[in-house]
C-alpha positions, 0 to 999 in steps of 0.5 A: 744829206737827206737827214739834214734839217738846216744847211748853209754853204758859204752863207754871206750877208753884207750891209754896204761895206760891212760883211756881217756874215762872211761865209758860214757853213753848217749842217744841223741834223734832223732831231738835233738841238743846235746851239748857236753862240756869238759875241756882240756883232758876230753875225749870229742874228743876221744868220738866223734871220736869213735861215728864217727867210726874214732877210735875204742873203748876198752870197752862198746858199741855204736850205731848211727842211729840204727847201731852198731858203731863197727860191722856196721861201714859202715852203720853208715858212710852212715847215718852220716855227719861229719864236723871236726874242721880242714876241709880237703878241696882241695884249688885248687878245686872250692866249686862246684867241691868239693860238686859234688865230695862229692856227687858222692863219696856218690853214688848219680847218675849223674842227682841227683848231680846238684839238690843236690848241688843247694839245698845246695847252698840255705841252706848254705850261700856261694853265688857266691863264690861257683865257686871260688877256695877254697884257696880264701875262708875266714875261715867262708866260708871254715867252711860253705863249709865243713858243706855243704859237710857233708850234701850232702848225707842227713845224719840222724845225723850230728857231728859238732866238734867246728864248729865256732872256730876261726870265727869272730862274724858275721860268727859265727852267720851265722853258728848258723843260719844254724845249727838251720835251719838244725835242725828245718826245716830239722829234722837233729839230731846234736851232737855238740862239742863246746868250746863256752859255749854261743854256747851250751846255744843258740843251744843245747836242752840238754848239756852233760859235760864230766870230766875225761872221764865220764859224770859229768852232763847232762840236758837242759841248764836251768836245769844245771843252776838251779843246782848251785842256783837261782842267782850268785853274783860276787865280785871283791876286792882289797887286801886279797881275801881269807879274803873276801871269808871267810867273804862272807861264813859267810852270811846266804843263801850263797850256795857256793863260788869260788875264781879266782884271785881277783874275788869271784863267790857266788852262792845264793838262792835269790840274790836280798835279799842277795846282800846287806848282802854280801856287808855289810859283806865285809864292816864290815870285812874291805874289799875294794870292787872294784865292785859287780854285781848280775846276773843269773847263766850261763853254765860257772858257772855250768862248774866252779862248776863241774871242778873247772876252767872256760871254756876258748877257749885257754884251749881246746885240739886238738884230739891228745892231748885229746887222750894222 
């Protein structure tokens, strides 16, 4: 398809006897923000490194910006921007010096460099600190500078690997705003890996969840949420949580339940109609309820259904752990 910016067919990568990526198929449309999620060791980072030409594949094929990742790697690299989680920034350079160097390395003419750097200053919120040494930057400023460096050559596709990990809420919101602007106002296709489910929910047009090296689910955030039921009832109990779970499962209209510590997450078709029935069932079974809430499903609930565990920031692996 001509409007596909990133495509993979049966993409595979093995490390010895371990098949880290076991046949990934995906197609990211031009101008789309695609959120890529996965639990610890699922193959997420390995997949991204193959798409960025940083790691060779052992099976399948992939193309980015219309060029084959394996046989046309140089063409791919000229058309993508990559901002990895661990930014390799020279602390002794100023932000401006770093951007100018990046522009020259990508072949911009001398008279184009300053114009492009000025454009990036207006796009990325760095301010007067652009002429300060990078070593004096906060974590959020370094992340935004790295994003600017990835954009210096006007890439068609931007790969962002956990762009807000470790940032405070204010810095995270600024990065979100910049990502939205890049996509909506500049038409950049964005492939976003993230360990924050609310980030994927807020930014992504579509989301792919990789589990054990394969895409387990894909769709818009709304579509993925609908797959587990209309509503979610969350109950926290004192005492025997397994007995409480058995009581809840007997309620007609309950689609599924999941027990985590003293909490039961209940997927139902009609929360408003069933919340009182769940409470009555628990009371009739002698279960002491600490609190009971009704809410709409989240991507975390989707992730829970697919993997059996909640997606937590401290569970996310590095690329090397993912590869192993």
